[in-house]
C-alpha positions in Angstrom: 11.2 7.0 -80.4 14.5 7.0 -82.3 16.6 9.5 -80.4 18.1 10.7 -83.6 14.7 11.9 -84.8 11.6 13.4 -83.3 8.0 12.2 -83.8 6.9 12.0 -87.4 10.6 11.5 -88.5 11.4 15.2 -88.1 14.8 16.2 -86.7 14.6 16.9 -83.0 15.5 20.6 -83.3 12.8 21.2 -85.9 10.3 19.3 -83.8 11.2 21.4 -80.7 10.7 24.6 -82.7 7.3 23.6 -83.9 6.1 22.4 -80.5 7.3 25.6 -78.7 5.8 27.8 -81.4 2.4 26.1 -80.9 2.2 27.6 -77.4 1.8 26.0 -73.9 1.9 22.3 -73.9 0.9 19.5 -71.6 3.3 18.1 -69.1 2.0 14.9 -67.6 4.9 14.3 -65.2 5.5 15.8 -61.8 7.1 19.2 -62.5 9.4 19.5 -59.6 9.5 18.2 -56.1 8.6 21.7 -54.8 5.2 21.9 -56.4 3.4 21.2 -53.2 5.5 23.7 -51.3 4.5 26.4 -53.8 0.9 26.0 -52.7 1.8 27.0 -49.1 4.1 29.9 -49.8 4.9 32.0 -52.9 8.0 30.6 -54.7 10.9 32.8 -55.6 11.2 33.4 -59.4 14.2 32.2 -61.3 15.1 31.4 -64.9 17.6 29.2 -66.7 18.7 29.0 -70.3 18.4 25.6 -72.0 21.1 26.1 -74.7 20.8 23.8 -77.7 24.0 23.9 -79.7 23.7 23.1 -83.3 26.2 20.4 -84.2 25.7 18.0 -87.1 22.1 16.7 -87.5 21.4 16.3 -83.8 22.2 19.3 -81.5 23.9 19.1 -78.1 22.9 20.5 -74.8 25.3 22.9 -73.1 25.6 22.4 -69.3 27.8 23.7 -66.5 29.3 22.2 -63.4 29.2 24.4 -60.4 32.3 24.9 -58.3 32.7 22.8 -55.2 33.1 25.6 -52.8 29.6 27.2 -53.4 27.2 27.1 -50.5 24.2 26.1 -52.6 24.4 23.0 -54.8 28.2 22.7 -55.0 29.6 20.6 -57.8 26.1 20.0 -59.3 25.3 19.9 -63.0 23.1 22.8 -64.1 21.9 25.1 -66.8 23.2 28.7 -66.7 20.8 30.9 -64.9 19.6 32.1 -61.5 17.0 34.1 -59.6 15.3 37.1 -61.0 16.7 40.4 -59.8 14.6 43.5 -59.2 15.7 45.1 -62.5 15.0 42.0 -64.6 11.9 42.8 -66.7 11.2 39.1 -67.5 12.5 35.5 -67.0 14.0 35.6 -70.5 16.0 38.7 -69.6 17.2 37.0 -66.3 18.2 33.8 -68.1 20.2 35.7 -70.7 21.8 38.0 -68.2 22.9 35.1 -65.9 24.2 33.1 -68.9 26.3 36.0 -70.0 27.6 36.5 -66.4 28.3 32.8 -65.8 29.8 31.5 -69.0 30.3 34.6 -71.2 27.8 33.6 -73.9 26.4 36.8 -75.3 22.7 37.1 -75.8 23.2 38.1 -79.5 24.4 34.5 -80.1 21.2 33.0 -78.7 18.2 32.5 -80.9 15.2 32.2 -78.5 12.6 29.7 -79.5 10.3 29.4 -76.5 10.0 28.2 -72.9 9.2 24.9 -71.2 6.8 24.6 -68.2 8.0 26.2 -65.0 9.8 23.9 -62.6 9.2 24.1 -58.9 12.3 23.2 -56.8 12.3 21.8 -53.2 14.3 24.9 -52.2 11.4 27.2 -53.0 12.1 28.5 -56.5 9.9 28.6 -59.6 12.3 28.2 -62.5 11.3 29.2 -66.0 13.4 27.2 -68.6 14.0 29.4 -71.6 15.0 27.4 -74.7 17.6 28.9 -77.1 19.5 27.7 -80.1 23.2 28.5 -80.2 25.3 28.3 -83.4 29.0 27.6 -83.1 31.8 28.6 -82.8 31.4 29.3 -79.1 33.8 31.5 -77.2 33.0 31.0 -73.6 34.5 32.8 -70.6 33.6 31.1 -67.4 33.1 32.8 -64.1 35.7 31.0 -62.1 34.0 31.6 -58.8 30.7 29.9 -59.9 31.4 27.6 -62.8 34.0 24.9 -62.8 33.5 23.8 -66.4 31.1 24.0 -69.3 30.5 20.9 -71.5 28.1 19.5 -74.0 26.0 16.4 -74.1 24.3 15.1 -77.3 20.6 15.8 -77.2 20.0 12.2 -78.3 21.2 11.0 -74.9 18.4 12.8 -73.1 15.8 11.8 -75.7 16.5 8.1 -75.2 14.3 6.7 -72.4 16.8 4.0 -71.6 18.9 6.8 -70.1 16.1 8.1 -67.8 16.2 7.2 -64.1 13.9 8.1 -61.2 15.0 8.2 -57.6 13.5 9.1 -54.2 15.1 10.2 -51.0 13.8 11.1 -47.5 14.9 14.6 -46.8 13.8 16.7 -43.8 10.8 14.5 -43.3 9.6 14.6 -46.9 10.0 11.9 -49.5 11.5 13.8 -52.5 11.4 12.3 -56.0 13.9 13.3 -58.7 15.0 12.4 -62.2 18.5 11.5 -63.2 20.2 11.1 -66.5 23.9 10.1 -65.9 26.3 10.7 -68.7 30.1 9.7 -68.9 30.7 10.2 -65.1 28.4 13.3 -64.8 25.4 12.7 -62.5 22.8 14.9 -64.1 19.8 15.0 -61.7 17.3 17.2 -59.8 16.0 20.3 -61.5 18.3 19.9 -64.5 17.1 16.4 -65.3 13.5 17.4 -64.6 13.7 20.2 -67.1 15.3 17.8 -69.6 12.4 15.4 -69.0 10.0 18.3 -69.9 11.9 18.6 -73.2 11.6 14.9 -73.8 7.8 15.0 -73.1 7.5 17.9 -75.5 8.7 15.8 -78.3 6.5 12.9 -77.4 3.2 14.7 -77.1 0.4 13.6 -79.4 -1.1 16.1 -81.8 
């Protein structure tokens, strides 16, 4: 597929809108290295926002880099988001709340267009990826404790299969598989890359 256009020649953003509006879709790949763990114990609910920033003809994806001093996943590239709190009525609410807390992106600037399949992490979370369109200009205020930086990557980079990698590592007696999509010195991997692979598959479904 030409990364600058979706199937049938439609722009990627328009294709994403149509696919998400059509309801649940198939996802033929492994959807997280914690899927087997979820069968043995209930996963903890979490949600992230997948922000698609409208720039030119092909949008970009807004990502964050976690600060190096954090106990969990220090320095990793991630989407804004986190676990559901008791007063979160839905994963959508949690994703928007966490996004506002982490990077200062107010929910009124996010146009929600749907959700990707849940992603099960090896740390026991069931992550709901909520997809939203963001129209510039952006005025972000980062939580300095959690977020080291926010940056954008052209969506076309993630839609090009030449940029897709798959790795495996033996961790705590289990062989864990994970996707990676490096970009300009950023190693984008794990749940973040796995969710981006779901977005890629969304655009390459038949029908």
